[in-house]
Steps between C-alpha positions, in 0.01 A plus 500: 500500500815581305675196646212284378489656157881482462508138600705563810210333685425210276157329458437280803738698726381589845477864595689612816300534809325827587757577762788430257340728237456779750869477601622478142306797374488693827127559482205431723289187502209699360712583187599132452146380537375745239782396262419128551132572444584667170726209391209265575256706300747503208513125520878503560491315827267241656457402866546145626331425825752464787801567281483860377507680170647351180579643152237375256618237258329684217437863602173624367512738204324809623548727207194500281489682167312502175668659201371601159766265366331209672172560317610378159206273421130505531495217761727714725267798444208275598679406820543863588132578427402211729706659777328836439162331511558350842638821653265761338185299571568531878622855450163603360322353803730678747458821305117477531535449872764773572486771236425861598242707311785695345665184376173376358462825312853463367431145374181623324698784340762254365222287352361817332843576361524155343164549336613843362814350350289248311287769320747569212371287214818557294720287729506180690563585866703214646528514874505312825339770702768431759455834682143382566622169647773685708246733646290202615817337647586823690156515654550159655720655772735206438839634409613158377217468246560850369879456500471170311285646225719808484796263455319326215411817311812541281491134394134400498460623138846516333340635184308174469140615546208260523303761315733454202312180410174699466426572138405867413155396394441346843625804686169630621374168623835444686476840665135458584589181687789662678274789598238267637758304697649822645153631586419183693823521699458869580131454600595239746782712647285808523229289660747342739407146394818296542375169357354671191831682456691181512265331260509785249878537509543127453272515194686801357849339529374157406380639172842646433660166594269308272590720204866412541430131562289497175790657312743247642265210406440636154872541442576149630736634759327353802709189457835430665720390210804698407350562156190652650698708741698634210175584324380676815812714513470591138135595530571703812786685326265592218237628740748715685615688200440881514132559433374696199419867544136418499552317829568668830586343835466658836560363840 
């Protein structure tokens, strides 16, 4: 791998034969085969029938990352929410199929905690109830789904909260809708109804997505011009300023 990354084996170059590699590195054929399989999975080499293995002309980029820095505008935030929508819809269905009674109780408890945090009339509780979503992901028994959402947690709401666009006078109606959406999701999970869980999670996240899309449209930043992108960046910067003391965020 180092020879490929360093350029010692240039794109298009043929790899030595299995026997030559065994001799050069003084290892068994099993070790060489495992190494070759890894190189193929990384997209660094490709097989050519009857000829052998060759270094890829354009090795695939395997390192995937999403940083808070990359989420500078509402359109980018929309893209991330669309990604969450696709992953978490299926996660809810798998959770309903696979959750234990203890996990179901934990998810219900998290929903109750969210409700309790909304009872203080003197403040606007801005949140993404992410612990609730992580608990659902964990109960899928799919380490990649849970790992992916855990990876997103520090960047999914970089102080920019969808709830921030909710006016104080609309607070109760907003929370009532969130509560109803959570109740539908939890009811499907407790009742072990995968399709209902998927439907209800999709509705919940779609509503969040539509709030951001509406904000983008109202701000004129759903366009592609440089001027509109600049406006998007400016608006996002304003939204990500430290929140007043009457607002609290929790994750």
